[in-house]
C-alpha positions in Angstrom: -62.1 -64.0 -36.5 -58.5 -64.2 -35.9 -57.1 -63.9 -32.0 -53.8 -62.7 -31.4 -51.9 -62.8 -28.1 -49.8 -59.9 -26.6 -49.9 -57.1 -28.7 -47.5 -54.5 -27.4 -49.7 -52.1 -29.1 -52.0 -52.2 -26.5 -51.5 -48.8 -24.3 -53.9 -50.1 -21.6 -52.9 -53.4 -21.3 -51.5 -54.3 -18.5 -48.0 -56.7 -20.0 -47.8 -58.0 -23.6 -48.3 -61.5 -22.4 -51.3 -60.6 -20.0 -53.5 -59.8 -22.9 -55.4 -61.8 -25.4 -56.7 -59.6 -28.3 -60.1 -60.7 -30.4 -60.6 -59.5 -33.5 -63.8 -59.8 -35.3 -63.3 -60.1 -39.0 -65.2 -61.1 -42.5 -63.9 -64.6 -42.5 -64.5 -66.0 -39.2 -63.6 -68.8 -37.5 -60.2 -68.1 -38.0 -58.4 -68.2 -34.9 -54.4 -67.2 -34.7 -53.0 -68.5 -32.5 -55.4 -71.1 -31.6 -56.4 -70.5 -27.6 -56.3 -73.9 -27.1 -55.1 -77.0 -28.8 -58.0 -79.0 -27.9 -60.3 -80.6 -29.9 -63.6 -79.7 -27.3 -62.2 -76.5 -26.2 -65.6 -76.0 -23.7 -65.6 -79.2 -22.6 -65.5 -79.4 -18.6 -64.2 -82.5 -16.7 -65.5 -83.0 -13.4 -65.2 -87.0 -12.7 -61.5 -88.1 -10.3 -60.7 -90.8 -12.9 -59.8 -92.1 -16.1 -60.5 -95.9 -17.4 -57.0 -96.3 -16.9 -56.8 -94.3 -13.7 -59.5 -95.9 -11.9 -58.3 -98.8 -10.1 -54.5 -97.7 -9.4 -56.1 -94.0 -7.7 -59.4 -95.7 -6.4 -56.4 -97.7 -3.8 -54.4 -95.2 -3.7 -57.1 -93.4 -1.3 -58.1 -96.7 0.1 -54.3 -97.2 1.2 -54.3 -93.6 3.4 -56.3 -96.1 6.0 -54.1 -98.1 8.3 -56.9 -100.9 8.9 -56.6 -101.3 5.2 -53.0 -102.3 5.1 -53.0 -104.4 7.6 -55.6 -106.2 5.8 -53.5 -107.0 2.7 -50.5 -107.0 5.0 -52.6 -110.5 6.7 -53.8 -111.4 3.4 -49.9 -111.9 1.7 -49.0 -113.1 4.7 -51.3 -116.2 5.0 -50.0 -117.1 1.4 -46.8 -118.1 3.2 -46.3 -122.3 3.2 -44.9 -122.3 6.4 -47.3 -120.0 7.9 -50.3 -123.1 7.8 -52.9 -120.7 7.3 -55.4 -120.4 4.7 -55.2 -118.1 2.3 -58.4 -118.3 -0.1 -60.6 -116.5 2.5 -58.4 -114.3 4.0 -57.4 -113.0 0.1 -60.6 -113.7 -1.3 -62.0 -111.1 1.4 -59.8 -108.4 1.3 -60.2 -108.4 -2.6 -64.0 -108.4 -2.5 -63.3 -105.0 0.2 -61.1 -103.2 -1.5 -63.0 -104.3 -4.4 -66.7 -102.9 -3.3 -64.8 -99.1 -2.0 -62.9 -99.0 -6.0 -67.3 -100.1 -7.7 -68.1 -97.1 -5.0 -65.4 -94.7 -6.0 -66.6 -95.6 -9.8 -70.6 -95.5 -9.3 -70.0 -91.6 -7.8 -67.2 -91.4 -11.2 -70.0 -92.0 -13.2 -72.6 -90.0 -12.1 -69.5 -86.9 -12.9 -69.1 -88.2 -16.0 -72.6 -88.1 -17.1 -73.3 -84.6 -16.2 -70.6 -83.4 -17.7 -71.6 -85.4 -21.1 -75.5 -83.6 -20.8 -73.6 -79.6 -20.3 -70.7 -80.9 -22.5 -73.7 -81.9 -24.7 -76.3 -78.9 -24.7 -76.7 -77.1 -27.8 -76.4 -73.1 -28.8 -76.6 -71.4 -31.9 -73.2 -70.7 -33.7 -72.9 -67.9 -36.0 -70.9 -69.5 -38.9 -69.0 -66.5 -41.4 -68.9 -69.3 -44.5 -72.4 -70.0 -44.7 -74.0 -66.6 -43.5 -76.2 -68.2 -40.4 -76.8 -69.6 -37.6 -76.0 -73.5 -36.6 -76.4 -75.5 -33.6 -73.0 -76.9 -32.1 -72.6 -78.0 -29.1 -71.1 -76.9 -26.3 -68.1 -78.3 -26.4 -67.4 -77.1 -29.5 -67.7 -73.7 -28.6 -63.9 -71.9 -28.9 -63.0 -68.2 -27.8 -64.1 -66.0 -30.6 -67.2 -67.3 -31.8 -70.3 -65.4 -31.9 -73.1 -67.4 -30.0 -76.5 -66.9 -30.1 -79.0 -67.0 -26.6 -81.7 -67.4 -26.2 -84.6 -66.2 -23.5 -84.3 -69.1 -20.7 -81.3 -70.8 -22.2 -77.5 -70.4 -20.6 -74.3 -69.0 -21.7 -72.2 -71.7 -22.3 -69.5 -69.8 -22.0 -68.5 -66.0 -20.5 -69.9 -64.0 -22.4 -69.2 -60.6 -23.9 -73.0 -59.7 -25.3 -73.0 -57.0 -28.3 -75.9 -56.9 -28.9 -80.0 -57.8 -27.1 -83.9 -58.2 -28.4 -84.4 -55.1 -26.0 -83.5 -51.8 -28.2 -82.0 -50.4 -24.8 -79.5 -53.0 -24.9 -80.2 -53.8 -21.4 -80.7 -58.0 -20.8 -81.6 -59.7 -17.2 -79.6 -63.0 -16.4 -80.3 -65.1 -13.5 -77.2 -66.1 -11.5 -78.8 -69.0 -9.2 -76.2 -71.6 -10.4 -73.2 -69.4 -9.5 -74.2 -68.0 -6.0 -77.5 -68.4 -5.2 -79.0 -65.9 -4.8 -82.8 -65.6 -7.5 -82.8 -61.9 -7.6 -82.3 -61.2 -11.5 -79.5 -59.3 -12.6 -79.5 -56.0 -14.8 -77.2 -56.4 -17.5 -76.0 -54.4 -20.7 -74.6 -54.5 -24.2 -71.3 -52.1 -23.8 -72.5 -48.3 -25.4 -70.6 -48.4 -27.6 -71.8 -51.0 -30.0 -75.0 -50.4 -28.8 -75.3 -46.8 -30.4 -74.0 -48.9 -33.4 -77.1 -51.5 -33.4 -79.4 -49.0 -33.4 -77.9 -46.7 -36.1 -78.9 -49.2 -38.7 -81.6 -49.0 -40.6 -84.7 -48.7 -39.2 -86.9 -51.0 -41.4 -84.5 -53.9 -39.7 -84.8 -53.5 -36.3 -88.0 -52.9 -36.2 -90.0 -55.4 -34.1 -92.9 -57.2 -35.8 -96.1 -59.2 -35.3 -96.7 -60.3 -38.3 -96.9 -64.2 -38.8 -94.0 -64.2 -40.7 -92.0 -62.8 -37.8 -90.3 -65.4 -36.4 -88.8 -65.0 -39.8 -88.1 -61.7 -39.3 -86.6 -61.8 -35.8 -84.3 -64.2 -37.5 -83.0 -62.3 -39.8 -82.7 -59.2 -38.0 -80.4 -61.5 -35.4 -78.6 -62.4 -38.8 -77.8 -59.2 -40.2 -76.5 -58.3 -36.7 -73.9 -60.6 -36.7 -72.5 -59.7 -40.1 -72.8 -56.5 -38.8 -70.9 -57.1 -35.9 -67.9 -59.1 -38.3 -68.0 -56.6 -40.3 -67.0 -54.0 -37.9 -63.1 -55.7 -37.2 -63.7 -55.4 -33.1 -60.7 -55.6 -30.8 -61.6 -56.9 -27.6 -58.3 -56.8 -24.9 -59.0 -59.6 -22.4 -57.1 -59.8 -19.4 -55.4 -63.1 -18.3 -59.0 -65.4 -17.0 -59.1 -65.2 -13.0 -61.7 -66.2 -10.2 -63.3 -63.2 -9.6 -66.6 -63.1 -11.4 -67.3 -59.4 -9.7 -63.8 -57.9 -11.8 -63.0 -57.9 -15.4 -60.7 -55.0 -16.6 -61.5 -55.6 -20.2 -61.6 -52.6 -22.5 -63.2 -52.8 -26.9 -62.1 -50.4 -30.1 -64.2 -49.9 -32.9 -62.3 -48.7 -35.6 -59.6 -45.6 -35.1 -62.0 -45.0 -32.1 -60.5 -44.6 -28.5 -60.7 -48.3 -26.4 -64.3 -48.3 -23.9 -63.7 -49.7 -21.1 -65.7 -52.7 -20.4 -66.7 -54.9 -16.8 -69.1 -57.7 -15.2 -72.4 -56.0 -16.4 -71.8 -56.4 -20.0 -71.2 -59.9 -19.9 -73.0 -63.2 -19.2 -70.7 -66.0 -17.6 -71.1 -69.1 -18.1 -74.1 -70.8 -15.7 -75.6 -67.8 -16.4 -79.3 -67.7 -17.3 -80.9 -65.5 -19.7 -84.2 -64.4 -18.7 -86.8 -61.5 -19.0 -84.8 -61.9 -22.4 -86.2 -63.1 -25.4 -82.8 -63.0 -27.1 -78.5 -61.9 -27.2 -75.8 -62.3 -29.0 -72.2 -62.5 -28.1 -69.1 -63.2 -28.6 -67.7 -66.0 -26.6 -64.2 -64.9 -24.4 -63.3 -67.3 -22.0 -64.2 -70.8 -22.5 -63.8 -74.0 -20.9 -61.6 -73.9 -17.8 -60.4 -70.2 -17.9 -64.2 -69.2 -18.1 -65.1 -67.6 -13.8 -67.4 -71.0 -13.1 -64.6 -73.0 -13.9 -61.8 -71.5 -11.8 -64.0 -71.1 -8.8 -64.6 -74.5 -9.2 -62.6 -76.0 -6.7 -62.1 -80.2 -5.6 -65.3 -79.9 -2.8 -62.5 -79.8 0.2 -61.5 -83.6 1.9 -64.1 -84.0 5.2 -63.3 -86.6 7.9 -66.0 -86.6 11.1 -65.5 -87.1 14.3 -66.4 -90.2 14.3 -63.8 -91.5 11.8 -61.0 -89.5 12.9 -62.6 -91.8 16.4 -62.4 -94.8 14.5 -59.2 -94.2 13.1 -57.6 -94.0 16.1 -59.5 -97.1 17.5 -58.6 -99.1 14.9 -54.4 -98.1 15.5 -54.9 -98.8 19.2 -56.3 -102.2 18.1 -53.4 -103.0 15.7 -51.1 -101.3 18.3 -52.6 -104.3 21.5 -52.7 -106.9 18.2 -48.3 -106.6 17.8 -48.3 -106.5 21.4 -50.1 -109.5 22.3 -47.8 -111.1 19.2 -45.1 -110.3 20.1 -45.6 -111.4 23.4 -46.8 -114.6 22.7 -43.9 -114.9 20.2 -41.6 -114.4 22.6 -43.1 -116.9 25.1 -43.6 -119.6 22.5 -39.5 -119.1 22.0 -38.9 -118.9 24.9 -40.5 -122.0 27.0 -39.8 -124.5 23.7 -42.1 -125.0 22.5 -41.1 -124.2 18.5 -38.5 -123.9 16.8 -38.6 -121.7 14.1 -37.3 -118.2 14.3 -38.8 -115.4 16.5 -40.5 -113.5 13.3 -41.9 -116.4 11.8 -43.6 -117.1 15.1 -44.4 -113.6 15.2 -46.4 -113.1 12.2 -48.7 -116.8 12.5 -49.3 -115.3 16.0 -50.8 -112.0 13.7 -52.6 -113.8 11.3 -54.4 -116.4 14.0 -55.2 -113.0 16.5 -56.7 -110.9 13.1 -59.9 -111.3 13.1 -59.8 -109.2 16.3 -60.0 -106.0 13.7 -62.8 -106.8 11.2 -61.7 -107.1 7.7 -65.7 -105.7 7.0 -65.4 -102.4 9.6 -65.3 -100.0 7.1 -67.2 -101.5 4.3 -70.6 -101.3 7.2 -69.1 -97.7 7.6 -69.5 -96.4 4.2 -72.6 -98.3 3.4 -73.7 -96.8 6.3 -73.5 -93.3 5.4 -74.5 -94.2 1.9 -78.0 -95.7 3.0 -78.3 -92.8 5.0 -77.6 -90.4 2.2 -80.1 -92.0 -0.2 -82.8 -91.4 2.8 -81.9 -87.9 3.1 -82.1 -87.3 -0.5 -86.1 -89.2 -0.3 -87.1 -87.9 2.7 -90.5 -86.6 1.5 -89.9 -83.7 4.8 -86.8 -82.1 2.8 -88.5 -81.7 -0.5 -89.5 -78.2 -1.8 -92.4 -78.3 -3.9 -92.0 -74.8 -5.5 -89.3 -76.1 -7.4 -89.2 -80.2 -7.3 -86.3 -80.4 -6.0 -85.6 -83.1 -3.2 -82.4 -82.2 -1.1 -79.1 -83.2 -2.1 -76.6 -85.0 0.2 -73.4 -84.1 -1.6 -71.0 -85.0 1.0 -71.7 -88.4 2.8 -68.9 -88.5 5.1 -70.3 -86.0 7.4 -73.5 -87.1 7.2 -73.6 -88.4 10.7 -72.2 -85.0 11.8 -75.6 -83.0 11.1 -77.2 -84.4 15.2 -73.6 -83.0 17.2 -72.9 -80.0 15.7 -72.8 -77.0 19.0 -72.8 -73.7 17.4 -75.2 -72.6 13.6 -74.1 -69.5 12.2 -76.4 -68.0 10.1 -77.6 -65.7 7.6 -80.9 -63.2 7.6 -82.1 -62.0 4.1 -83.0 -64.8 2.2 -82.5 -67.9 4.9 -84.5 -66.8 7.9 -86.8 -64.5 5.6 -88.2 -65.4 2.5 -87.0 -61.8 0.8 -90.1 -60.8 0.0 -90.3 -57.2 0.0 -93.6 -55.3 1.0 -93.5 -51.8 1.4 -95.2 -50.9 5.2 -94.1 -47.6 6.3 -92.3 -43.8 5.1 -90.7 -40.6 6.3 -91.5 -38.0 4.1 -90.0 -34.0 5.3 -91.6 -33.8 8.7 -94.2 -36.4 8.5 -94.6 -40.4 8.5 -97.5 -42.2 6.8 -97.9 -45.9 7.4 -99.3 -48.9 7.6 -99.8 -49.4 3.5 -99.1 -53.1 4.5 -102.7 -54.7 3.9 -104.6 -56.2 7.1 -106.3 -59.7 7.7 -108.8 -59.7 5.7 -106.8 -57.9 2.6 -108.0 -54.6 2.8 -105.2 -52.1 1.9 -103.4 -50.4 4.6 -104.4 -46.6 5.8 -101.4 -45.3 5.0 -102.6 -45.1 1.1 -105.2 -43.1 2.3 -102.8 -40.7 4.4 -101.2 -39.9 0.8 -103.9 -39.8 -1.4 -105.2 -37.0 0.9 -102.1 -35.1 1.2 -101.4 -35.2 -2.5 -105.2 -34.0 -3.1 -104.3 -31.1 -1.3 -102.7 -28.8 -4.8 -99.4 -27.5 -4.4 -99.2 -27.1 -0.3 -95.3 -28.0 1.1 -96.2 -31.2 2.2 -98.1 -32.8 -1.5 -94.6 -31.9 -3.2 -92.2 -33.3 -0.9 -94.7 -36.4 -1.7 -94.4 -36.3 -5.1 -90.9 -35.5 -5.4 -90.2 -38.3 -3.3 -92.5 -41.0 -4.9 -91.2 -39.6 -8.5 -87.1 -40.8 -7.2 -88.6 -43.9 -6.1 -90.2 -44.1 -9.8 -87.0 -43.1 -11.4 -83.9 -44.3 -9.1 -84.3 -48.2 -10.0 -83.5 -50.8 -12.6 -87.0 -52.5 -12.8 -88.2 -53.8 -16.5 -92.3 -53.3 -16.7 -93.0 -56.9 -17.4 -95.8 -57.1 -19.8 -97.3 -60.1 -17.9 -95.6 -60.1 -14.0 -95.7 -56.5 -13.6 -92.4 -55.4 -12.4 -89.3 -57.4 -12.3 -86.2 -56.9 -11.1 -83.0 -58.0 -9.9 -83.7 -56.6 -6.5 -87.0 -57.1 -4.6 -86.3 -53.9 -2.8 -86.4 -52.3 -5.5 -90.1 -53.3 -7.4 -91.2 -52.8 -3.9 -90.3 -49.2 -4.1 -91.2 -49.0 -7.5 -94.7 -50.3 -7.1 -95.2 -48.4 -3.9 -94.5 -45.5 -6.2 -97.4 -46.8 -8.5 -100.0 -46.6 -5.2 -99.2 -43.2 -5.0 -99.5 -41.8 -8.5 -96.1 -42.1 -10.1 -96.6 -45.1 -12.5 -92.9 -46.7 -14.2 -95.2 -47.2 -17.3 -91.8 -48.4 -19.4 -88.1 -48.4 -19.8 -86.7 -48.2 -23.0 -83.8 -46.7 -25.8 -83.8 -43.8 -27.2 -80.9 -42.2 -29.0 -78.7 -44.7 -27.4 -80.2 -43.8 -23.9 -82.0 -45.6 -21.3 -85.9 -43.7 -20.4 -87.5 -44.3 -17.4 -91.1 -43.1 -18.3 -93.2 -42.4 -15.6 -96.6 -41.0 -15.3 -97.1 -38.6 -12.8 -100.3 -37.7 -10.9 -101.8 -34.8 -12.1 -101.4 -37.4 -15.2 -98.6 -36.1 -17.1 -95.9 -37.7 -18.8 -92.3 -37.8 -17.9 -89.6 -38.7 -19.9 -86.4 -39.4 -17.4 -83.1 -40.0 -19.4 -80.6 -41.6 -17.1 -77.4 -40.6 -18.3 -75.6 -43.2 -15.4 -76.2 -45.8 -12.5 -74.1 -45.8 -10.1 -74.9 -49.2 -8.5 -75.6 -50.6 -5.3 -72.5 -52.7 -3.4 -71.8 -54.3 -0.2 -69.2 -50.6 0.5 -70.8 -48.5 -1.0 -73.7 -49.1 0.4 -76.2 -46.8 -1.7 -77.2 -46.6 -4.7 -77.6 -43.5 -7.8 -79.0 -42.6 -11.3 -77.7 -39.4 -12.7 -80.8 -37.5 -14.6 -80.2 -35.5 -17.7 -81.9 -31.9 -16.9 -83.1 -29.6 -19.9 -80.1 -27.1 -19.0 -77.8 -29.6 -20.0 -77.4 -30.7 -16.0 -77.7 -33.1 -14.3 -80.2 -34.3 -11.0 -78.6 -37.1 -9.1 -81.0 -38.6 -6.9 -79.5 -41.5 -4.2 -81.1 -44.4 -1.7 -79.1 -46.0 0.6 -78.3 -47.3 3.9 -78.6 -44.6 6.5 -75.4 -44.9 8.5 -73.6 -44.1 4.5 -76.4 -41.5 3.9 -76.3 -39.5 6.8 -72.7 -38.5 5.6 -73.6 -37.2 2.0 -76.0 -34.5 3.3 -76.1 -31.1 2.6 -77.4 -30.6 5.7 -77.9 -33.1 9.4 -80.8 -35.1 8.8 -84.0 -33.5 10.6 -85.0 -34.8 13.6 -87.8 -36.9 12.6 -86.7 -38.7 10.2 -83.8 -40.2 12.9 -87.2 -40.7 15.4 -89.2 -42.4 12.3 -85.5 -44.4 11.0 -85.7 -45.8 15.3 -88.9 -46.7 15.3 -89.5 -48.5 11.6 -86.2 -50.6 13.2 -87.4 -51.5 15.8 -90.6 -53.2 14.1 -87.9 -55.0 12.3 -88.2 -53.3 8.8 -85.7 -52.6 6.4 -84.5 -49.0 5.9 -83.3 -46.7 3.2 -82.8 -42.5 3.5 -83.7 -40.9 0.2 -82.3 -38.3 -1.4 -81.1 -35.8 -4.5 -78.7 -33.5 -5.4 -78.7 -30.9 -8.6 -76.0 -30.2 -11.1 -75.2 -27.6 -13.2 -74.1 -28.0 -16.8 -70.9 -27.1 -15.6 -70.4 -29.6 -12.4 -72.1 -32.6 -14.9 -69.8 -31.7 -17.8 -66.6 -31.9 -15.5 -68.1 -35.6 -13.2 -68.2 -37.0 -16.6 -65.2 -36.4 -18.5 -63.2 -37.9 -15.0 -66.2 -40.6 -15.0 -65.2 -41.6 -18.9 -61.5 -41.1 -18.4 -61.7 -43.5 -15.1 -64.4 -46.7 -17.4 -61.5 -46.7 -19.8 -58.4 -47.4 -17.6 -57.3 -51.0 -17.6 -56.0 -50.8 -13.9 -58.4 -51.5 -11.0 -61.3 -49.5 -13.0 -63.6 -50.6 -10.4 -62.1 -48.7 -7.9 -61.4 -45.8 -9.6 -65.5 -45.3 -10.7 -66.7 -45.9 -7.4 -64.3 -43.2 -6.7 -65.9 -41.3 -9.0 -69.3 -42.0 -9.1 -68.7 -40.4 -4.9 -67.8 -37.3 -6.1 -71.5 -37.2 -7.1 -73.0 -38.0 -4.4 -72.4 -35.2 -2.2 -74.1 -32.1 -0.9 -77.7 -34.4 -1.7 -80.8 -33.5 0.1 -83.0 -35.5 1.9 -86.1 -36.2 0.2 -87.6 -39.5 2.7 -86.7 -42.6 4.3 -88.5 -45.7 3.3 -89.7 -48.9 5.3 -90.0 -51.8 4.2 -91.1 -55.4 5.7 -89.1 -58.9 4.7 -91.1 -61.9 5.8 -89.8 -64.5 7.9 -89.7 -68.0 5.8 -92.0 -71.0 7.3 -91.6 -72.1 10.9 -88.6 -70.3 11.5 -89.7 -69.3 14.9 -90.5 -73.0 15.9 -87.4 -74.4 14.1 -85.2 -72.2 16.0 -87.1 -72.1 19.6 -86.3 -76.3 18.6 -82.4 -75.9 18.1 -82.1 -73.6 20.9 -83.7 -75.9 22.7 -81.7 -79.1 22.8 -78.8 -76.8 23.1 -77.6 -75.9 19.8 -76.1 -72.4 20.4 -77.5 -70.4 17.3 -75.7 -66.6 15.7 -77.5 -64.8 13.4 -74.8 -63.0 10.9 -76.4 -60.4 8.9 -75.7 -56.8 7.7 -78.7 -55.0 8.4 -78.8 -52.1 11.0 -79.1 -53.6 14.7 -82.5 -52.4 16.1 -83.7 -54.3 12.7 -81.7 -57.6 13.7 -82.8 -57.1 17.1 -86.8 -57.5 16.1 -86.2 -60.0 13.4 -84.6 -62.4 16.0 -87.8 -61.3 19.1 -89.7 -62.4 15.8 -88.2 -65.4 14.9 -87.9 -66.9 18.7 -84.0 -65.9 18.2 -83.9 -63.7 21.4 -86.3 -64.3 24.1 -88.3 -61.1 26.4 -87.1 -63.4 29.6 -83.5 -63.4 28.1 -80.2 -61.7 30.0 -78.9 -59.4 26.6 -75.5 -58.7 27.0 -74.8 -55.6 23.7 -71.8 -55.5 22.2 -72.2 -52.2 19.6 -70.3 -49.6 18.7 -67.0 -49.9 21.0 -64.1 -47.8 20.3 -61.8 -50.4 21.3 -60.7 -53.9 22.4 -60.1 -52.6 25.9 -63.9 -51.3 26.0 -64.7 -54.5 24.0 -63.3 -56.6 27.3 -64.5 -54.2 29.9 -68.0 -55.0 28.7 -66.7 -58.8 27.9 -65.8 -58.9 31.8 -68.2 -57.4 33.2 -70.6 -59.2 31.5 -68.9 -62.7 32.8 -68.6 -60.7 36.6 -72.4 -60.7 36.4 -72.6 -64.3 34.7 -76.5 -65.1 35.3 -76.0 -64.4 39.1 -77.6 -67.4 40.0 -81.0 -67.2 38.3 -81.6 -69.1 35.5 -82.1 -66.7 32.7 -80.8 -67.5 29.3 -78.2 -65.7 27.7 -78.1 -64.2 24.8 -75.3 -61.5 22.8 -76.0 -58.7 20.9 -72.4 -57.0 18.7 -72.0 -54.8 15.9 -69.3 -55.1 13.1 -67.4 -52.2 14.4 -67.4 -54.3 17.4 -66.4 -57.7 16.3 -63.4 -55.6 14.5 -62.1 -54.8 17.3 -62.7 -57.4 18.7 -60.6 -60.3 16.0 -58.0 -57.8 16.8 -56.4 -59.0 19.3 -56.5 -62.6 21.5 -57.7 -62.2 23.8 -60.8 -60.8 23.7 -61.1 -63.3 20.6 -60.5 -65.9 24.1 -63.1 -63.3 26.5 -65.6 -63.6 23.4 -66.1 -67.4 22.8 -66.4 -67.9 26.9 -69.4 -65.7 26.9 -70.7 -67.3 23.6 -70.1 -70.4 25.4 -72.9 -69.0 28.2 -75.1 -67.5 25.6 -77.7 -69.6 23.8 -78.0 -67.2 20.7 -76.5 -64.7 18.9 -77.0 -61.9 16.7 -74.2 -59.9 14.6 -75.2 -57.3 12.9 -74.0 -54.3 10.0 -71.2 -57.5 9.2 -69.2 -57.7 6.2 -69.0 -61.1 5.0 -65.3 -61.2 5.5 -66.0 -60.6 8.8 -68.8 -63.7 8.9 -66.4 -65.9 8.4 -63.4 -64.3 10.4 -66.2 -65.1 13.2 -66.7 -68.4 12.2 -63.3 -69.3 11.9 -62.9 -67.7 16.0 -65.1 -70.7 17.6 -63.2 -73.3 15.5 -60.2 -71.9 16.7 -60.8 -71.4 20.3 -62.2 -75.2 20.2 -60.9 -77.5 17.8 -63.4 -80.1 17.9 -66.5 -78.6 18.3 -68.7 -78.9 15.3 -70.4 -75.5 13.4 -72.7 -75.3 11.0 -73.1 -72.4 8.0 -75.9 -71.6 6.4 -76.5 -69.2 4.1 -78.1 -68.3 0.2 -76.3 -66.2 -1.2 -73.0 -64.5 -2.6 -72.5 -62.9 0.5 -72.9 -66.2 2.5 -70.3 -68.0 0.9 -67.0 -66.9 2.3 -68.0 -68.4 6.0 -69.9 -71.5 4.6 -66.4 -72.4 3.5 
């Protein structure tokens, strides 16, 4: 194995110095040149101190407080003989104060060191080319170019390009909760070129075994794959490390074949856990400080509470008063002839005499109080999650008292107010609506199931054909896996709920497997026939596209595009406008607080598909802006769609959400819910969680076309400000209006004035950046306002930071 930097032969490299090439070879274990000269290239360190720097650094930080400098000055002055003061208690007290704070810093740093040691000494299996076997090594010993074996349930030790999976389709699942807080599993896959290479191995070496010695057979298979990968002469071209977890523009070369583009869907990042997959073999590409996890790990921002800032101002005022009084007494003593000492000596004497006015233990008491409250929070039985066995963590005790002084609460909706547990509630297919499908209080299934069954029993009627096409699309257009124990599992609870709904209607997903290097969805139709749907491409969902598609091969060499997505996007992709019944269903479902998706399809001829496929392959091999070019090509397939139907999912509220929000509003907190959902859906959820009351006066600013229109609506709302009534005020905004408001300083001020007069606000169709900008708007309009941001996913990180 050799590592080579900056090969000028790589046409697709950005610059010769900006690309690293990893080359697999039979010798193995050789890096030329070394990526890292450290003995432990993959070790991490999050501690603030070393044994040598602990005391100097701690004292340096402590002397940022004016009071500590004052106490040290008083202790030094008291040591001067002519001051005639007892220096021992003052010096001893100052030393104890500084040492106590330094020991507190050391205690916190030792906990960080312990956590670092636990991570760095974790074990992983690394392939040893000399012995031809996998050997356990510590994480800190893993280097770029190592082949590692990751088993199910364990964590990736580095940013790893996965080259083989226990699943013959090359698919594997990762948990990303430690990085973005999302509990849903993410589907990843082995690069197609490598997957085909592994699939071409002898059937005997790859077939699964159920014999008593199966563990030995699995180990032999893993070893055989590792040896085979080393013999391929594979080259992986890596871009320079950067912190974006969604952007990995790399490529892979096998022999004389053209390079294959790689992206984040082929990698398991450090911190990701391998789930629902028995094992994978991967190539460590980025280690230590080059990993995405470390590049996104910044020292926590230095935060100080309003109380601490107030305390510092008080200390400065007290010190100023002491200096003035000491100077006055010194001057008076000299003028009255009470002493013949120089003026500065008299001043220092009075300074020592009056120093007890500012008690030395002030800051120590302040820090101890923070520490004790933090410990109480971490041990509070009411802040304990039984499902995970975890207590609350007070990661920053410096601002702990501000929890009782919050002015604005900004909360995400999905996964925060709601449980992110989806259930299929309603659907509209063709010109008919069906539902509800939700069970009643006694657990009996909803009438929607019987409605669908009656239509399907009619045979070849138009309504029955529309239902079959609709539920077949739900059974095929997804990335859900079939799990023998839990049924269905996937990276999105929405997709799992839709696949379960298709199963209830008779379109049963029986398996997802690899055949001839392609992923095949085996679906049992209502007539009991088995359909094999070969998925050529999965066009993944993201916050910009707001839709996902699969491209399924057809018998004539063409393809069928199945797409599901937000109605705001899908309506513009249709060959014909959505029927009136679909619009009515979307409005009704949204009023019930349900999450809606539009489902559609398109048939591509063999010629159209061949042309599109060549464009897709070309975009996939690009090193510059690959993700943007792939999205542009994907959009070319998602046009001229034919409407199939609308789905509506229910997302259950978290326990005690309504009572909690009602209590928060009662105390005077202004609660804002920031979400990407439809306006109608968000309003209904807000009503169910008691963010909006029936007797509340609502100001609705939706679909504004300019900053001027926003200003007019806000001024009209201000002009009718309650009109002497005692009604509470609420606001409803959407992303389009927010973008206009944020573009003009006058509308920003008008929105803040309205926010002060409102107890709640619902903001819909927002991007992650708009969430952050709304928080910044409040903080910029009122720097003294204390804001609290709450979220559970990667799209909430901008507003939390």
